[in-house]
BAPA-417404 format. One record per residue (C-alpha): x, y, z. Coordinates in steps of 0.05 Angstrom, whole numbers, padded with zeros to 5 digits, always signed. Layout:
N
XYZ...
END
This chain:
261
+01930+02101+01564+02006+02096+01576+02032+02025+01568+02094+01988+01590+02109+01923+01553+02172+01893+01583+02159+01831+01541+02117+01816+01480+02077+01756+01456+02030+01709+01492+01996+01641+01492+01921+01642+01484+01888+01623+01549+01812+01627+01544+01752+01650+01502+01770+01724+01505+01836+01708+01469+01802+01681+01407+01809+01746+01368+01868+01775+01407+01886+01844+01380+01960+01832+01393+01959+01770+01348+01921+01810+01295+01969+01868+01295+02030+01822+01296+02004+01783+01237+01997+01848+01198+02071+01860+01210+02089+01789+01191+02103+01768+01263+02080+01709+01305+02044+01733+01368+02056+01666+01402+02131+01679+01403+02146+01708+01472+02206+01753+01475+02236+01805+01521+02225+01876+01495+02297+01901+01492+02279+01973+01473+02223+01983+01523+02242+01937+01581+02270+01993+01624+02216+02045+01609+02198+02061+01683+02270+02083+01696+02284+02120+01631+02297+02194+01638+02294+02256+01596+02353+02301+01583+02335+02344+01643+02340+02283+01689+02265+02276+01702+02231+02210+01690+02200+02196+01621+02140+02164+01658+02117+02223+01699+02102+02217+01773+02028+02204+01785+02020+02165+01720+01976+02104+01714+02018+02055+01674+01985+01993+01644+02033+01933+01643+02039+01878+01591+01980+01897+01547+02015+01858+01491+02028+01798+01535+02014+01773+01606+02058+01794+01665+02051+01725+01696+02068+01681+01636+02113+01623+01655+02160+01642+01599+02171+01709+01632+02194+01680+01699+02268+01697+01686+02252+01770+01670+02199+01785+01722+02245+01797+01783+02279+01855+01746+02211+01882+01727+02188+01878+01799+02250+01916+01821+02233+01973+01773+02162+01975+01800+02188+01977+01871+02234+02034+01854+02178+02077+01825+02127+02085+01882+02104+02149+01848+02073+02110+01790+02011+02066+01794+02026+02001+01757+01961+01967+01733+01974+01894+01717+01919+01855+01680+01923+01779+01677+01886+01718+01655+01931+01676+01699+01914+01693+01772+01933+01621+01792+02006+01639+01778+02007+01705+01815+02022+01685+01887+02082+01643+01868+02108+01701+01825+02108+01756+01877+02174+01789+01897+02208+01785+01965+02182+01835+02015+02113+01838+01983+02074+01829+02047+02001+01851+02037+02019+01887+01973+02051+01952+01949+02010+02016+01945+02031+02028+01873+02007+01962+01843+01936+01944+01822+01919+01873+01798+01864+01869+01746+01838+01800+01729+01803+01789+01663+01734+01757+01664+01702+01755+01596+01644+01709+01613+01611+01673+01671+01658+01614+01668+01720+01656+01674+01690+01701+01728+01674+01641+01771+01743+01611+01758+01786+01673+01768+01751+01721+01816+01756+01675+01877+01831+01672+01865+01833+01748+01859+01796+01755+01924+01848+01711+01959+01910+01747+01934+01949+01798+01976+01939+01862+01936+01915+01929+01963+01883+01948+01897+01842+01897+01858+01799+01904+01796+01764+01864+01742+01769+01874+01666+01704+01848+01636+01733+01857+01567+01719+01834+01516+01651+01823+01547+01623+01761+01514+01560+01747+01554+01520+01763+01616+01561+01757+01680+01533+01752+01750+01589+01769+01799+01549+01791+01860+01578+01737+01905+01649+01755+01884+01638+01829+01896+01607+01814+01964+01675+01792+01990+01694+01866+01993+01761+01856+01959+01747+01882+01889+01748+01958+01882+01728+01968+01810+01702+01934+01747+01711+01959+01676+01673+01932+01615+01684+01937+01541+01669+01903+01475+01715+01869+01425+01753+01902+01368+01793+01883+01306+01782+01822+01261+01728+01773+01282+01699+01819+01335+01639+01789+01372+01577+01827+01394+01575+01864+01460+01504+01872+01486+01486+01935+01525+01442+01894+01572+01504+01856+01596+01539+01921+01611+01479+01950+01647+01475+01886+01689+01547+01894+01713+01535+01967+01727+01475+01951+01772+01514+01897+01809+01571+01945+01822+01524+02000+01845+01490+01953+01895+01558+01928+01920+01589+01997+01925+01642+01980+01874+01670+02026+01821+01649+02015+01749+01668+02042+01681+01641+02025+01612+01699+02046+01568+01690+02017+01498+01630+01992+01458+01672+01947+01413+01662+01942+01338+01595+01906+01343+01546+01933+01394+01475+01911+01408+01423+01952+01444+01349+01934+01451+01355+01883+01395+01388+01929+01345+01459+01915+01321+01507+01973+01310+01573+01973+01274+01611+02026+01312+01670+02062+01277+01735+02058+01316+01737+02133+01330+01669+02131+01364+01674+02068+01407+01699+02103+01470+01658+02165+01456+01593+02126+01452+01610+02085+01514+01622+02149+01553+01555+02177+01530+01520+02118+01563+01539+02148+01630+01553+02081+01663+01607+02104+01711+01613+02096+01786+01667+02120+01833+01687+02062+01878+01721+02052+01945+01792+02052+01919+01828+02114+01945+01858+02158+01891+01931+02143+01878+01973+02197+01909+02047+02194+01891+02099+02209+01944+02134+02276+01943+02188+02291+01892+02256+02323+01896+02281+02369+01841+02297+02333+01777+02245+02279+01788+02284+02241+01842+02240+02209+01895+02237+02229+01968+02205+02164+01989+02212+02092+01967+02179+02026+01985+02213+01983+02036
END
């Protein structure tokens, strides 16, 4: 899963942040995850090139943005315009932006956004019922052509039928919690979301069991190397209505024939 982290560090926002993996990994390195800083080495990743002149991030890639932060943090307001410009200049890459701050999205969009760019997908995190009811109505109202939900870490049963019924959300992914303090993910919660998405015609993917996984009343401690393998074996996957991302044509050397206006 290729990542682009133009900045690093975050402020905990809700229940899903309690055992944040970024805080855990930073602490192991003697760092403070609450210190938000621009990533000098990786900030320009989308435009970095190899020696042959082709882009380091290959055309057609799905690039996950700010997995060690939040793209819409207030502290990142001075850096975000430059990040948007890099996104605009790479219409051949699908930028997937997760956030726990959908209330800040509309005011943070770049000039010329209109109804959204084809190469950007907004994924709102909803770890429990409270956050689903708080965030998904905002997601439904935002001008994006591609919208999804990250139910991860999944901390309880979520009923999102009325949010899916709006016809704006194209896919939902669900997963458990990892690292220190991981809380239990129950298979029944995952199955419930799968059924809701199937009935609504929305894509679904169960991608990670998490460290502690419960099924039919039995608790499993799943080794890290097996968490995605075991999730895939459950077969809870649905193709949704989102069209596949098709990058524009390329010229020799990785230069783009088309760009967003």
